[in-house]
C-alpha positions, 0 to 999 in steps of 0.5 A, a space after each residue: 545547527 542542521 535539524 535534518 541528517 542526510 538520511 532525513 533529507 533523502 527520505 523527505 525528497 523521496 516522499 514529498 514535492 517542492 512548491 514548483 513541482 507541486 504547481 507544475 501543470 496546475 493553474 495555481 502558481 507558486 506565488 498564489 499558493 504561498 498567499 493562500 497558505 499565508 491566509 490559512 486557506 490551504 495547509 502549510 508545508 509538511 517539512 521545511 528543509 534547512 535551506 528553506 525549501 518547503 516540501 509538500 505531500 504529493 496528494 496535497 491538492 486532492 481534497 481541494 480538487 474533491 471539494 471543487 476548489 479552495 473556496 469550498 474546501 473548509 465546508 467540504 472538510 467539515 461535511 466529511 468530518 461530520 459524516 465520519 464522526 456521525 456514529 459517536 458524539 463529537 464536540 465541535 471543538 474536535 472538528 475545529 482542532 482537526 481543521 487547524 492541524 490540517 492547515 498546519 501541515 501536521 497530517 501531511 507528516 504523519 498520515 499516508 492519505 490526508 483525508 477527514 476520514 483518516 484523521 477521524 479514524 486515527 483519533 479513534 484508534 489512538 484513544 482506543 489503543 491508549 485504553 488497551 495499553 493502560 489496562 492490559 490483559 495480555 492473557 485475554 484472547 479478545 484483548 490480544 486480537 483488539 490490540 493486534 488489529 488496532 496497532 496494524 490499522 494505525 500502522 497502515 494509516 500512518 506514514 513512516 517517519 524521517 529516520 533521525 529527526 527528533 519530532 518530539 522536540 517540535 511537537 513536545 511529545 513523542 508521536 503516536 507511531 513511537 508511543 503506540 505502534 513501536 512501543 506496543 510491539 516492543 512490549 508484546 513482541 510475540 503477540 504483535 508481529 512487526 510489519 514495517 521497517 523504517 526508511 533508511 537511506 544507508 547502513 543497517 535497517 532498523 527494526 527487529 526482522 529475521 530475514 534468515 527465518 523467513 527465507 528458511 520457510 521458502 527454502 523447502 521446495 514443497 512449502 514454496 509450492 504451497 505459497 505459490 499455489 495460494 498466490 495463483 488461485 486464492 484460498 485452498 483447502 489442505 487436500 488440494 494444496 497437498 495434491 498441488 505440491 505432490 506430497 502426503 496430506 499429513 506432510 502438507 499439514 505440517 508445512 502449512 502449520 509452519 507457514 501460518 506460524 511464520 506469517 506467510 499464510 492465514 486460515 479461514 473456515 467455510 463450513 467444516 473446511 479450513 482454507 489457507 490464504 496469504 496472510 498479507 498482500 506483502 507476502 506476494 510482493 516478497 515472493 515476487 521480489 525473490 523471483 527476481 534473483 531466483 534461477 530460471 529452471 530449464 524448459 523441457 517442453 513446448 507446454 512449459 515454454 508457452 506457460 512461461 511466456 504467458 506469465 511474462 506477458 500478463 499475470 496476477 501478482 496475488 491481486 494486481 496485474 504484473 508482467 509486461 501488461 502490469 508494467 505497461 499500465 503503470 507507465 501509462 498511468 505515469 504519463 497521464 500523471 495519475 501515478 508518479 515516481 518518487 525514488 523507487 516507489 509509486 505515489 499518487 500523481 496530480 491527476 489521480 482523483 480525476 483519472 481513476 474516477 473516470 475508470 469507476 474507482 473511488 480513491 476516497 473509499 480505498 483510503 478507508 481500508 487498512 491496506 496501503 493505498 499505493 505501492 510500487 511492486 518490482 516485477 520479476 520478469 520486467 525488472 520494473 515497477 507495476 502498481 500494487 496496494 489497494 489501488 492496484 487491486 481495485 484497478 485489476 478488479 475493475 479491468 476484470 469487471 469491464 471484460 478487458 482481461 480474463 484469467 486462463 485456466 491452470 495458472 495465473 496468467 491473464 489474457 487481454 480480450 479484443 475489447 481490452 486491446 481497444 479500451 486499454 489503448 483509448 482509455 489508458 494509453 496502453 499499446 499492446 502488440 496483438 501478434 505477441 498477445 495472440 502468441 501468448 
């Protein structure tokens, strides 16, 4: 009897690599890798399909490369595990248990990034969430905040699972995603906004989402303008947003309140002023996706035409690069195997650690953030993927710091500097036409 449905197989093949794919362009042969796995020196595959095909995470070799080789892997893992648990007293048995689970391939199933830091953080979150749910105080604001933040953080750490495969049969109990994330959101739906929808290759999506309600918030032109203004310039006060939308401050306040309740915007304070910002980077991705099917308004002036071309050439999509430049950078990273395509998504490539380290980007540090490390965002103007997620934001920040790109005043379009043209070509393999850039 087959353990996996067709939807399960689609999910696994989209997210994981076969042994031959994993060893391509590596010094390790598939046979050598199998011998190391059998000797308990490298992790077992995360999934084995019904036909016997072993499937591995795309970042399988990351810890090996960071350790400097298989021989140093165990001590490297132990050192990082001890550092991650330094703030609390942990028995040696926990390190041994986590190392054995790592070798079993367990964490390749449940974690987006398999690192000692992510493993340790997951253990701490599971313990804390169990305590919160066993001793509920739903009317207590501090308890609500802790539950919401920890559920969201665990959700960011853990992968989605195969749609239909019953993991409780293999692991003797339901996984933490079912026990703590989904169960908590079902028990406290008004306090815990559902952020993720499980992978589904066909049929209806699972998860309680109200697309019509979200779309209705942006159906009002003034509210859409408010969201776009925050995407363009970051946190803004209500008075500035009212001016951008051309509406009265009282009307803006009403619209902003609805956007906050709807999960599009969040508020923060600086002194006596309240600022509005995007509630989550996913909001920018959703707006970018809507732009793909949105009609293009007619152009009435040279100024409008120039602005439109500038945005198509290079712009920010919240905190990462989009437009022709964003897509060109993503393609260059794919050619260098720093990124890889898995279906309609981006994952880290085999040379990611080395390539991004050369650019001054520490992947290990990014993995400790609550935000997903790598995400492909469909570009509305190019109809292709550009790089988003924590890595996309870090790369964009780095290019600004290096002086390769700079912002234009008045909109979110970007200008590639003379230094940027040179270095993007030599360092990333991105070729840009100077004539086009000068026009934009």
